[in-house]
Backbone as CSV, one residue per row, in Angstrom:
resi,resn,N_x,N_y,N_z,CA_x,CA_y,CA_z,C_x,C_y,C_z
1,MET,46.732,-2.441,11.619,46.854,-4.497,11.771,48.260,-4.182,10.489
2,ASP,49.467,-4.949,11.367,50.309,-4.972,10.441,49.536,-6.080,9.333
3,ILE,50.027,-5.745,7.865,49.518,-6.371,7.064,51.194,-7.231,5.993
4,SER,50.899,-8.381,5.858,52.432,-9.098,5.169,52.927,-8.663,3.639
5,ASN,53.728,-8.343,3.095,53.388,-8.557,2.179,53.254,-9.609,1.024
6,ASN,52.880,-10.499,1.218,52.419,-11.860,0.730,50.993,-11.284,0.355
7,ILE,50.889,-10.489,1.766,48.969,-10.649,1.183,48.679,-9.579,0.337
8,ARG,49.845,-8.143,0.572,49.539,-7.201,0.105,49.008,-7.586,-1.767
9,SER,49.576,-8.686,-2.082,50.592,-8.524,-3.195,49.081,-9.842,-3.648
10,GLN,49.036,-10.296,-2.884,47.342,-11.488,-3.184,46.478,-10.525,-3.210
11,VAL,45.993,-9.628,-2.321,45.051,-8.803,-2.692,44.910,-8.476,-4.043
12,LEU,46.497,-7.743,-5.050,46.500,-6.899,-5.503,46.400,-8.020,-6.929
13,ILE,46.873,-9.246,-7.096,46.349,-10.577,-8.128,45.063,-10.673,-8.045
14,ASP,44.421,-10.756,-6.945,43.125,-11.161,-6.587,41.913,-9.424,-7.394
15,ALA,42.606,-8.812,-7.386,41.648,-7.949,-8.095,42.122,-7.558,-9.348
16,LEU,43.222,-8.454,-9.691,43.858,-8.100,-10.953,42.748,-8.319,-12.242
17,PRO,41.735,-9.545,-12.319,40.968,-9.868,-13.254,39.661,-8.900,-12.848
18,TYR,39.058,-8.017,-11.927,38.069,-6.781,-12.497,39.108,-6.181,-12.454
19,ILE,40.112,-5.201,-12.348,40.169,-4.222,-13.000,40.579,-4.130,-14.217
20,GLN,40.831,-5.636,-15.231,40.884,-5.775,-16.538,39.319,-5.939,-16.954
21,LYS,38.479,-6.300,-16.284,37.167,-6.164,-16.162,36.153,-5.121,-16.830
22,TYR,36.728,-4.065,-15.745,36.154,-2.376,-15.891,37.149,-1.859,-16.269
23,ASN,38.429,-1.943,-17.068,39.166,-1.486,-17.074,38.461,-0.690,-18.697
24,ASP,38.076,0.826,-18.898,38.005,2.011,-19.989,36.145,1.708,-20.309
25,LYS,35.109,0.798,-18.886,34.279,1.067,-18.225,33.930,2.246,-17.586
26,ILE,32.161,2.312,-17.702,32.117,3.351,-16.869,31.229,2.615,-16.156
27,VAL,32.077,3.273,-14.606,30.752,3.121,-13.455,29.983,4.733,-12.983
28,VAL,28.733,4.187,-12.520,28.043,5.587,-11.933,28.268,4.674,-10.412
29,VAL,28.219,5.720,-9.737,28.048,6.057,-8.808,26.819,7.381,-7.848
30,LYS,25.871,6.674,-7.165,25.352,8.134,-6.603,25.906,7.767,-5.549
31,TYR,25.735,8.876,-5.051,26.991,9.406,-3.516,25.918,9.826,-2.505
32,GLY,25.285,9.012,-1.440,24.463,9.390,-0.348,24.600,9.501,0.999
33,GLY,23.724,9.891,1.898,23.742,9.049,2.879,24.267,9.143,3.762
34,ASN,24.857,8.333,5.126,26.124,8.507,6.464,27.074,8.548,5.871
35,ALA,27.299,8.024,4.525,29.319,7.978,3.784,29.198,9.523,3.288
36,MET,27.975,10.338,3.496,28.039,12.044,2.827,28.550,12.367,4.129
37,ILE,28.417,12.224,5.386,27.975,12.647,6.596,29.525,12.583,7.328
38,ASN,29.782,11.087,7.093,30.701,10.614,8.143,31.838,10.916,7.330
39,GLU,32.865,11.729,8.230,34.437,12.019,7.573,35.006,10.795,6.876
40,GLU,35.655,9.725,8.109,36.135,8.705,7.764,35.652,7.812,6.598
41,LEU,34.073,7.474,6.808,34.131,7.397,5.513,34.238,7.984,4.117
42,LYS,33.393,9.744,4.386,33.707,10.114,3.275,34.864,10.100,2.356
43,GLU,36.261,10.309,3.426,37.648,9.840,3.250,38.020,8.280,2.175
44,ALA,36.967,7.370,2.895,37.067,6.362,2.070,36.544,6.683,0.692
45,VAL,35.585,6.956,0.382,34.897,7.090,-0.746,36.172,7.642,-2.019
46,MET,36.405,8.573,-1.522,36.452,9.922,-2.641,38.040,8.725,-2.153
47,SER,38.832,7.690,-1.429,40.344,7.214,-1.608,39.701,6.019,-2.935
48,ASP,38.640,5.135,-2.371,38.215,4.539,-3.833,38.097,5.013,-5.192
49,ILE,37.183,6.049,-5.454,37.224,6.675,-7.037,37.960,6.886,-7.142
50,VAL,39.445,7.572,-6.368,39.856,7.918,-6.747,41.333,6.657,-7.561
51,LEU,41.036,5.906,-7.028,42.012,4.280,-7.376,41.305,4.082,-8.437
52,LEU,39.898,3.914,-8.155,39.885,3.084,-9.353,40.124,4.107,-11.235
53,SER,39.919,5.799,-10.715,39.848,6.171,-11.937,41.299,5.632,-11.923
54,LEU,42.465,5.942,-11.535,43.793,5.595,-11.832,43.804,4.619,-11.913
55,VAL,43.447,3.684,-12.156,43.414,2.643,-12.768,42.304,1.699,-13.587
56,GLY,42.584,2.630,-14.253,41.771,2.498,-16.087,39.873,2.939,-15.709
57,ILE,38.961,3.058,-14.609,38.018,2.716,-14.978,37.769,4.117,-14.953
58,LYS,36.529,4.099,-15.060,35.664,5.974,-15.620,34.730,5.769,-14.688
59,VAL,35.062,7.156,-13.878,34.238,6.492,-12.736,33.271,8.080,-12.404
60,VAL,32.119,8.182,-13.001,30.787,8.822,-13.018,30.525,9.300,-10.839
61,LEU,30.649,10.244,-10.941,29.705,10.553,-8.765,28.688,11.857,-8.965
62,VAL,27.911,10.477,-8.731,26.779,11.795,-8.827,26.253,12.043,-7.902
63,HIS,25.779,12.649,-6.433,25.576,12.837,-5.767,24.209,13.557,-5.184
64,GLY,23.915,13.637,-3.557,22.373,14.150,-3.663,23.032,15.197,-2.371
65,GLY,22.126,15.533,-1.352,22.750,16.516,-0.586,21.764,16.668,0.798
66,GLY,20.985,16.098,1.233,19.834,16.236,1.881,20.129,16.802,3.147
67,PRO,21.076,16.460,3.146,21.362,16.913,4.971,21.939,18.538,5.198
68,GLU,22.416,19.001,4.106,22.804,19.823,3.708,21.760,20.904,3.384
69,ILE,21.031,20.516,2.994,19.938,21.682,2.093,19.230,21.933,3.464
70,ASN,18.720,20.611,4.343,17.630,20.927,5.242,18.277,21.522,6.280
71,GLU,19.819,21.536,6.706,20.030,22.399,7.314,20.570,23.665,7.074
72,MET,20.291,24.085,5.797,20.616,25.713,4.551,19.460,26.343,5.111
73,LEU,18.856,25.625,4.948,17.088,25.910,5.112,16.385,26.074,6.584
74,GLY,16.801,25.559,7.524,17.162,25.498,8.611,17.603,27.290,8.986
75,LYS,18.476,27.582,8.117,19.463,28.736,9.054,18.722,30.122,8.477
76,LEU,17.975,29.644,7.177,16.614,30.764,6.207,15.475,30.663,6.674
77,GLY,15.209,30.018,8.112,13.800,29.626,8.811,12.885,29.554,7.679
78,ILE,13.310,28.371,6.710,12.231,28.014,5.318,12.468,26.667,5.768
79,GLU,10.919,26.168,6.283,10.544,24.714,6.594,10.720,24.059,5.785
80,SER,11.186,22.653,6.339,11.669,21.510,5.051,10.359,20.589,5.119
81,ARG,9.489,20.642,4.517,8.193,19.706,4.193,8.419,18.485,2.937
82,PHE,8.136,17.141,3.424,7.988,15.796,2.511,7.042,15.645,2.163
83,ILE,6.869,15.080,0.883,5.341,14.464,0.471,5.669,13.418,-0.172
84,GLY,5.226,12.040,0.567,5.449,11.170,-0.072,6.886,10.519,-0.218
85,GLY,7.890,11.398,0.901,9.412,11.235,0.514,9.441,11.371,-0.554
86,LEU,9.279,12.736,-0.670,9.920,13.782,-2.180,9.790,14.954,-1.347
87,ARG,10.879,16.270,-1.478,11.157,17.432,-0.616,9.960,18.563,-1.315
88,TYR,8.942,19.379,-0.893,8.196,20.014,-1.259,9.212,21.050,-1.816
89,THR,9.006,21.349,-2.888,9.719,22.468,-3.358,9.423,24.106,-4.185
90,ASP,9.222,24.742,-3.261,8.405,26.289,-3.294,10.288,26.560,-4.506
91,LYS,9.351,28.059,-4.362,10.742,28.958,-5.368,11.953,29.292,-4.192
92,ASP,11.693,29.108,-2.778,12.446,29.591,-2.271,13.451,28.244,-1.998
93,THR,13.023,27.293,-1.507,13.138,26.350,-1.691,14.464,25.835,-2.495
94,ILE,14.143,25.984,-3.831,14.836,25.703,-5.587,15.510,25.976,-4.596
95,ASP,16.001,27.745,-4.510,17.467,28.795,-4.910,18.085,27.977,-3.868
96,VAL,17.640,27.360,-2.962,18.480,26.611,-1.751,18.552,25.762,-2.503
97,VAL,18.720,24.127,-2.691,18.898,23.280,-3.509,19.798,23.429,-4.605
98,LYS,19.860,24.613,-5.032,20.204,25.176,-6.299,21.871,25.643,-5.674
99,MET,21.836,26.038,-4.606,22.921,27.009,-4.321,23.801,26.166,-3.250
100,VAL,23.143,25.118,-2.518,23.899,24.053,-1.906,24.532,23.272,-2.706
101,LEU,23.505,22.314,-3.204,23.507,21.273,-4.128,24.951,21.757,-4.941
102,ALA,24.757,22.573,-6.226,25.390,22.822,-7.549,26.816,23.481,-7.059
103,GLY,26.607,23.885,-5.462,27.487,25.316,-5.014,28.050,24.565,-4.246
104,LYS,27.965,24.772,-2.785,28.733,24.522,-1.349,29.158,22.774,-1.571
105,VAL,27.741,21.619,-1.854,28.807,20.506,-2.016,28.566,19.919,-2.716
106,ASN,28.547,20.629,-4.404,29.563,19.927,-5.285,30.837,20.260,-5.550
107,LYS,31.057,21.406,-4.766,32.596,21.425,-4.537,33.204,21.291,-3.642
108,GLU,32.984,20.996,-2.861,33.386,20.354,-1.803,33.520,19.038,-2.040
109,LEU,33.217,18.146,-2.780,33.353,16.991,-3.103,34.834,16.931,-4.386
110,VAL,34.542,17.573,-5.609,35.474,18.531,-6.274,36.795,18.699,-5.289
111,ALA,36.787,19.610,-4.929,37.562,19.456,-3.841,38.453,18.308,-2.766
112,ASN,37.446,17.694,-2.569,37.861,16.483,-1.544,38.499,15.696,-2.351
113,LEU,38.183,14.924,-4.169,38.764,14.319,-4.931,39.948,14.968,-4.919
114,THR,40.188,16.277,-5.511,41.494,17.031,-5.297,42.416,16.559,-4.494
115,GLU,42.290,16.968,-3.566,42.918,16.651,-2.226,43.059,14.576,-1.974
116,HIS,42.585,13.974,-2.982,43.301,13.071,-2.773,43.814,12.505,-4.403
117,LYS,44.493,13.239,-4.553,45.408,13.791,-5.884,44.549,12.764,-7.247
118,GLY,43.270,13.276,-7.638,41.891,12.795,-7.976,41.727,14.164,-9.146
119,ASN,41.648,13.559,-10.691,41.020,15.087,-11.116,39.513,14.790,-11.689
120,ALA,38.974,15.777,-10.589,37.840,16.186,-10.896,36.913,17.266,-11.423
121,VAL,35.749,17.595,-11.601,35.275,18.745,-12.703,33.884,18.551,-11.938
122,GLY,33.132,19.709,-11.428,32.321,19.970,-10.913,30.787,19.904,-11.849
123,LEU,30.124,19.261,-12.071,29.102,19.524,-13.137,27.692,19.821,-12.111
124,CYS,26.356,20.259,-13.143,25.522,20.747,-12.666,24.221,19.860,-13.676
125,GLY,23.105,19.701,-13.323,22.414,18.737,-14.397,21.759,20.084,-15.486
126,ILE,22.005,21.189,-15.081,21.580,22.455,-16.196,22.744,22.593,-17.226
127,ASP,24.266,22.320,-16.412,25.604,22.816,-17.349,25.606,21.711,-18.869
128,GLY,25.157,22.429,-19.799,24.965,22.190,-21.357,24.037,21.231,-21.353
129,GLN,23.121,21.408,-20.705,21.547,21.091,-20.798,21.434,19.219,-20.433
130,MET,22.624,19.613,-19.380,23.267,17.805,-19.240,21.564,16.909,-19.063
131,ILE,20.887,17.275,-17.942,19.369,16.744,-17.715,18.350,17.904,-17.854
132,THR,17.983,17.679,-18.519,15.937,18.549,-18.655,14.922,17.209,-17.743
133,ALA,13.903,18.311,-17.710,13.124,17.466,-17.088,11.688,19.045,-16.711
134,GLU,10.884,17.830,-16.337,9.920,18.512,-17.505,8.946,18.505,-15.198
135,ARG,7.930,19.160,-14.837,6.922,19.459,-14.111,6.151,18.268,-13.426
136,ALA,6.818,17.214,-12.243,6.680,16.200,-12.073,5.337,16.412,-11.329
137,GLU,4.377,15.158,-11.391,3.241,15.137,-11.178,3.026,14.795,-9.303
138,GLY,1.593,15.366,-9.013,1.916,15.862,-7.566,1.917,13.804,-7.074
139,VAL,1.466,13.756,-5.494,1.891,12.901,-5.162,-0.277,13.007,-4.450
140,ASN,-0.877,11.969,-4.382,-2.015,12.136,-3.657,-3.047,13.366,-3.896
141,GLY,-2.667,13.756,-4.968,-3.057,15.529,-5.471,-2.812,16.470,-4.597
142,GLU,-1.942,16.279,-3.903,-0.514,17.308,-3.119,0.360,17.341,-4.821
143,ASP,0.449,19.107,-4.509,1.448,19.669,-5.909,2.914,19.118,-4.931
144,LEU,4.258,18.973,-5.840,5.476,19.160,-5.226,5.859,20.410,-5.863
145,GLY,5.800,21.106,-6.094,6.684,22.606,-6.449,7.376,22.532,-7.436
146,TYR,8.608,22.666,-7.418,9.588,22.088,-8.386,10.993,21.211,-8.630
147,VAL,9.864,20.088,-8.234,10.069,18.790,-8.529,10.320,18.460,-10.329
148,GLY,11.572,17.805,-10.596,10.849,17.632,-11.816,10.866,15.575,-12.451
149,ASP,11.022,15.714,-12.777,10.912,14.137,-13.795,11.776,14.314,-15.416
150,ILE,12.259,13.872,-14.803,13.688,14.049,-16.507,12.566,13.303,-18.131
151,THR,13.068,14.447,-18.605,12.545,14.083,-20.161,13.741,13.595,-21.118
152,LYS,15.112,14.562,-20.769,15.930,13.781,-21.216,17.204,14.094,-20.364
153,VAL,18.426,13.125,-20.573,20.162,13.081,-20.139,20.577,13.874,-21.792
154,ASN,21.097,14.890,-22.019,22.185,14.954,-23.011,23.653,14.377,-21.915
155,ILE,24.484,12.980,-22.841,25.514,12.946,-21.980,27.337,13.738,-22.746
156,LYS,26.734,14.428,-23.547,27.857,15.249,-23.885,29.038,16.002,-22.822
157,PRO,28.194,16.968,-22.054,29.528,17.042,-21.043,30.201,15.947,-20.182
158,ILE,29.118,14.990,-20.071,30.133,14.384,-19.228,31.095,13.713,-19.919
159,MET,30.734,12.841,-20.757,31.417,11.785,-22.207,32.310,13.259,-21.946
160,ASP,32.464,14.628,-22.458,33.809,15.167,-22.689,34.831,15.013,-21.090
161,THR,34.443,15.154,-20.399,35.120,14.969,-19.374,35.724,13.938,-19.216
162,LEU,34.852,13.232,-19.029,35.515,11.731,-19.180,36.851,11.310,-20.103
163,ASN,36.762,12.244,-21.040,37.609,11.779,-22.171,38.866,13.054,-22.027
164,ASN,39.293,13.828,-20.841,39.859,14.601,-19.990,40.036,14.217,-19.641
165,GLY,40.120,12.635,-18.992,40.487,11.970,-17.753,40.240,12.704,-16.381
166,CYS,38.533,13.020,-16.367,38.362,14.180,-14.983,37.534,12.468,-14.583
167,ILE,37.282,12.961,-13.427,35.673,12.721,-12.884,34.439,13.616,-12.973
168,PRO,33.669,13.298,-13.738,32.565,13.991,-13.393,31.996,13.238,-12.282
169,VAL,31.382,14.647,-11.263,30.855,15.176,-10.197,29.332,15.528,-10.516
170,ILE,28.993,15.638,-10.312,27.315,15.652,-10.705,26.339,15.939,-9.864
171,ALA,25.533,17.283,-10.133,24.538,17.635,-8.915,23.185,17.565,-9.770
172,THR,22.345,17.312,-8.905,21.329,16.745,-9.514,20.045,17.557,-9.547
173,VAL,20.419,18.644,-10.156,18.837,19.732,-10.514,19.118,20.009,-12.161
174,ALA,17.906,20.766,-12.718,17.695,20.061,-14.035,17.375,21.475,-14.527
175,CYS,17.594,21.369,-15.910,16.655,22.687,-16.853,15.808,22.536,-17.382
176,GLY,14.904,23.118,-16.884,13.272,22.425,-17.269,12.737,23.529,-19.112
177,GLU,11.878,22.418,-19.318,11.249,22.805,-20.804,11.045,23.821,-20.683
178,ASP,10.038,24.512,-18.889,9.847,26.209,-19.383,10.120,26.874,-18.946
179,GLY,11.959,26.225,-19.077,12.601,27.771,-18.187,13.029,27.817,-16.955
180,ASN,12.019,26.615,-16.486,12.509,26.613,-14.551,13.729,26.244,-14.270
181,THR,13.838,26.160,-12.998,15.395,25.024,-12.372,14.375,23.989,-11.478
182,TYR,14.617,22.138,-11.626,14.089,21.753,-11.038,14.669,20.639,-10.714
183,ASN,14.037,20.078,-9.051,15.297,19.086,-8.093,15.110,17.859,-8.435
184,ILE,15.684,17.222,-9.224,15.354,15.683,-9.497,16.382,14.670,-8.668
185,ASN,15.531,13.149,-8.157,16.046,13.241,-7.043,17.467,12.054,-7.224
186,ALA,18.638,11.638,-6.398,19.377,11.502,-6.993,19.612,10.319,-8.178
187,ASP,18.551,9.200,-6.913,18.986,7.774,-7.424,18.157,7.345,-8.761
188,THR,17.782,8.465,-8.985,16.262,8.849,-10.199,17.536,9.369,-12.155
189,ALA,18.195,9.984,-10.640,19.214,10.584,-12.006,20.429,10.052,-12.568
190,ALA,21.295,9.513,-11.456,21.709,8.412,-11.104,21.275,6.756,-12.538
191,SER,20.024,6.579,-12.333,20.035,5.931,-12.646,19.614,6.344,-14.157
192,ARG,19.598,7.287,-14.772,19.026,7.689,-16.334,20.364,8.166,-16.796
193,ILE,21.317,8.561,-15.979,22.564,8.723,-16.262,23.369,7.753,-17.041
194,ALA,23.166,6.509,-15.853,24.009,5.358,-16.301,23.751,4.968,-17.321
195,ALA,22.311,5.197,-17.737,21.828,4.104,-18.686,21.713,4.644,-20.321
196,GLU,21.903,5.690,-20.381,22.501,6.182,-21.298,23.884,6.422,-21.879
197,LEU,25.083,6.078,-20.625,26.189,6.191,-20.697,26.267,4.281,-21.270
198,LYS,25.557,4.037,-20.503,25.623,2.364,-21.282,26.386,2.203,-20.145
199,ALA,26.828,1.956,-19.034,27.326,1.721,-18.174,27.426,0.352,-17.698
200,GLU,29.032,0.092,-17.016,28.931,-1.381,-16.661,28.182,-1.386,-15.544
201,ASN,28.366,-0.290,-14.994,27.093,-0.625,-13.611,26.996,0.424,-12.818
202,LEU,25.975,0.359,-12.112,25.510,1.260,-10.983,25.341,1.507,-9.829
203,ILE,25.956,1.756,-9.154,26.228,1.605,-7.533,25.357,2.336,-6.955
204,LEU,24.550,2.342,-5.828,23.532,3.106,-5.144,24.290,2.734,-3.417
205,MET,24.511,3.739,-3.302,25.042,3.637,-2.053,24.259,4.633,-0.586
206,THR,23.340,3.085,-0.131,22.919,3.275,0.748,23.147,3.186,2.328
207,ASP,22.415,3.520,3.508,22.342,2.964,4.588,21.939,2.343,5.472
208,ILE,21.901,0.864,4.659,21.512,-0.470,4.511,22.205,-1.840,4.302
209,ALA,22.523,-2.523,4.486,22.992,-3.839,3.642,23.055,-3.912,2.492
210,GLY,20.895,-3.747,2.304,20.883,-4.352,0.778,19.767,-4.377,0.791
211,LEU,19.096,-5.817,-0.111,17.560,-5.906,-0.790,17.607,-7.351,0.669
212,MET,16.860,-7.274,1.903,17.384,-8.198,3.005,15.921,-8.928,3.026
213,ARG,15.822,-10.716,3.046,14.017,-11.021,3.684,13.751,-10.260,4.428
214,ASP,14.289,-10.106,5.477,13.808,-9.492,7.190,14.625,-8.112,6.806
215,LYS,13.647,-7.219,7.091,14.604,-6.035,6.911,15.591,-5.914,8.278
216,ASN,15.342,-6.264,9.359,15.743,-5.974,10.940,16.880,-6.919,10.298
217,ASP,17.123,-7.851,9.798,17.870,-9.303,9.982,19.509,-9.175,9.425
218,PRO,20.645,-8.991,8.852,21.494,-8.479,7.666,21.309,-9.511,7.123
219,SER,21.604,-10.889,8.450,21.583,-12.149,7.424,21.153,-13.407,6.630
220,THR,19.769,-11.533,6.229,19.114,-12.384,5.623,18.820,-11.539,3.787
221,LEU,20.442,-11.464,4.244,20.586,-10.608,3.191,20.698,-11.338,0.806
222,ILE,19.996,-10.653,0.660,19.690,-11.993,-0.611,20.923,-11.061,-1.834
223,PRO,22.044,-11.236,-2.028,22.989,-11.213,-2.977,22.543,-10.640,-5.107
224,PHE,22.028,-11.634,-5.133,21.557,-11.402,-6.231,19.884,-11.499,-6.759
225,VAL,19.460,-10.447,-7.617,17.901,-10.645,-7.898,18.218,-10.300,-9.336
226,GLN,17.498,-11.425,-10.554,17.014,-10.895,-11.574,15.333,-10.697,-11.415
227,VAL,16.314,-8.976,-12.183,15.179,-8.232,-12.174,13.854,-8.428,-12.634
228,SER,13.486,-9.568,-13.712,11.742,-10.716,-13.282,11.538,-10.685,-12.243
229,GLU,12.385,-11.120,-11.167,12.159,-11.367,-9.837,11.261,-9.990,-8.986
230,VAL,11.794,-8.828,-9.372,10.958,-7.770,-8.542,9.355,-7.616,-8.211
231,PRO,9.224,-7.587,-10.079,7.583,-8.278,-9.046,6.604,-8.696,-8.173
232,PHE,7.193,-9.797,-8.308,7.085,-11.445,-7.237,7.163,-10.860,-5.803
233,MET,8.569,-9.963,-5.930,8.937,-9.916,-4.051,8.195,-8.445,-3.568
234,LYS,7.845,-7.947,-4.447,7.080,-6.581,-4.120,5.331,-7.288,-3.642
235,ARG,5.695,-8.339,-4.298,3.836,-8.513,-3.701,3.925,-9.507,-2.386
236,GLN,5.302,-10.675,-2.850,5.509,-11.136,-0.867,5.819,-10.170,0.002
237,GLY,6.022,-8.529,-0.026,6.329,-8.020,0.929,7.486,-7.536,0.766
238,ILE,8.726,-8.684,0.496,9.994,-8.244,0.477,10.780,-6.822,-0.083
239,ILE,9.791,-6.490,-0.900,10.631,-4.773,-1.418,9.973,-3.965,-1.641
240,SER,10.126,-3.005,0.003,8.447,-2.572,0.771,8.717,-1.019,0.806
241,GLY,7.834,-0.087,1.350,8.136,1.218,2.022,9.841,1.830,1.047
242,GLY,10.298,2.145,1.661,11.711,3.377,0.305,12.660,2.639,-0.364
243,MET,12.904,1.185,-0.108,13.116,0.358,-0.534,12.911,0.249,-2.509
244,ILE,11.656,0.261,-2.374,10.691,0.334,-4.041,11.173,1.444,-4.575
245,PRO,11.538,2.600,-4.592,12.130,3.333,-5.496,13.108,3.370,-6.115
246,LYS,14.259,2.920,-4.826,15.351,2.254,-4.727,15.752,1.393,-6.486
247,ILE,14.927,0.391,-5.795,14.734,-0.802,-6.642,14.618,-0.770,-8.656
248,ASP,12.889,0.207,-8.395,12.578,0.455,-9.453,13.716,1.050,-10.220
249,CYS,14.290,1.769,-9.807,15.651,2.885,-10.115,16.536,1.925,-11.343
250,CYS,16.755,1.175,-10.179,17.766,-0.556,-10.452,17.294,-0.907,-11.480
251,VAL,15.930,-1.811,-11.412,15.639,-2.344,-12.671,15.207,-1.371,-13.988
252,GLU,14.797,-0.175,-13.999,14.783,0.960,-14.651,15.909,0.683,-15.647
253,ALA,17.357,0.874,-15.052,18.789,1.024,-14.996,19.522,-0.796,-16.148
254,VAL,18.962,-1.504,-15.908,19.188,-2.839,-16.282,18.355,-2.732,-17.564
255,ARG,16.872,-2.046,-17.555,16.349,-2.518,-18.497,16.470,-1.577,-20.266
256,ARG,17.221,-0.137,-19.682,17.624,0.357,-20.178,18.900,0.392,-20.687
257,GLY,19.408,-1.465,-20.084,21.071,-0.664,-21.199,22.274,-1.142,-20.017
258,VAL,21.633,-0.835,-18.762,23.465,-0.961,-18.135,23.384,-2.120,-17.160
259,LYS,24.820,-3.264,-16.990,24.773,-3.976,-17.510,24.279,-4.798,-16.178
260,LYS,24.828,-3.814,-14.624,24.641,-4.316,-13.676,24.335,-3.555,-12.683
261,THR,23.096,-3.110,-11.841,23.056,-2.467,-10.707,23.391,-3.593,-9.439
262,SER,23.583,-2.212,-8.285,23.789,-3.074,-6.869,23.522,-1.873,-5.884
263,ILE,22.459,-2.663,-4.927,22.801,-1.369,-3.925,23.491,-1.543,-2.627
264,ILE,24.689,-0.779,-2.118,25.528,-1.549,-1.608,25.453,-0.590,-0.313
265,ASP,26.129,-1.155,0.945,26.093,-0.288,2.159,27.442,0.645,2.293
266,GLY,26.967,1.717,2.136,27.651,2.940,2.430,28.785,3.788,3.400
267,ARG,28.171,2.184,5.057,27.863,3.027,6.093,29.936,1.783,6.293
268,ILE,29.898,1.070,5.526,30.805,-0.209,5.188,32.408,0.697,4.401
269,PRO,33.372,1.228,5.294,34.468,1.932,4.417,34.964,1.002,3.005
270,HIS,35.200,1.803,2.079,35.765,1.294,1.039,34.912,-0.052,0.188
271,SER,33.178,0.675,0.547,32.235,-0.342,0.306,32.561,-0.626,-1.767
272,ILE,32.334,0.288,-1.955,32.780,0.472,-3.792,33.821,-0.064,-4.347
273,LEU,34.933,0.001,-3.387,35.625,-1.185,-4.386,35.882,-2.861,-3.643
274,ILE,35.126,-3.289,-2.715,34.592,-4.061,-2.870,33.738,-4.311,-3.909
275,GLU,33.116,-4.672,-3.566,31.723,-4.137,-4.677,32.529,-4.227,-5.545
276,ILE,32.971,-3.414,-6.386,34.165,-3.662,-7.946,35.253,-4.976,-8.257
277,LEU,35.758,-5.344,-7.004,37.285,-5.537,-6.937,36.666,-6.931,-6.831
278,SER,35.555,-7.631,-6.741,36.072,-8.763,-5.698,34.538,-9.263,-6.907
279,ASN,34.467,-11.005,-6.591,33.082,-11.634,-7.341,31.990,-11.293,-6.779
280,GLU,31.868,-11.288,-5.391,31.337,-11.821,-4.066,30.231,-10.640,-4.037
281,GLY,30.496,-9.484,-3.939,29.939,-8.167,-4.463,29.796,-7.617,-2.285
282,ILE,29.198,-6.752,-2.282,28.811,-5.885,-0.704,27.381,-6.089,-0.578
283,GLY,26.088,-5.859,-1.757,24.741,-5.476,-1.029,24.241,-6.179,-2.333
284,THR,23.154,-5.790,-3.045,22.429,-6.983,-3.776,22.863,-6.299,-5.204
285,GLN,23.208,-7.041,-5.947,23.215,-7.132,-7.699,22.111,-7.133,-8.349
286,PHE,21.908,-6.261,-9.345,20.614,-6.804,-9.587,20.281,-6.931,-11.325
287,LYS,20.433,-7.973,-12.112,20.712,-8.529,-13.699,19.109,-7.962,-14.113
């Protein structure tokens, strides 16, 4: 589709107030879901992040890698098992999680950002004791193995990277207070990192439009939610199932000092730009 120069210039003019608003501010993006698998979407995410970085927005990319972990476990003949939506992580599995998340996935993302002319540095929660964790409680009496609850976030490695003009790309494995390595839920890690950084915005990329009154009807998308409304929405069943932990992460981030959190549809190309550089955004915002 051909776009006239007038339209191009208007798009840039419309984006200017948001570029000014976010200039030198920190935005934490949790990257996951279909946007990590679909090559076209991955290209859009990488270009979005590099563009935001080049206009003076400090982007921190926090990523998961569930499909890649499942694939590697399958190749090694290790069963993938989930308890209450969390990956059961025994000794063999945590070794694979470290290898895949902090190795393969993290370095591929750094390479992808570099290909788009971005300056990126790969990190994981073990580096500089960025994320410290303790063994998580089990679910319904079942042990989760090496799954951790965050006890502390050290932002110095992240800030050093940002202050050097680079994009931190963070894999969510943590160093344990007991000397073990722990697997950390990426949404939870992104929320805590955003809070400690006093980020302007936390964006969780998902495979749905956002919070909807009817989960099967995208036209019922709720664009804005006050965190004080969340308990009522849970009682009404509007927030249920897999949305509960994601929205809890949004609420926790806001309560810890993040200005705004957003759940956006990562299946839409350039959804990050739409969310940040427009008034309406694209998903559900929590304040």
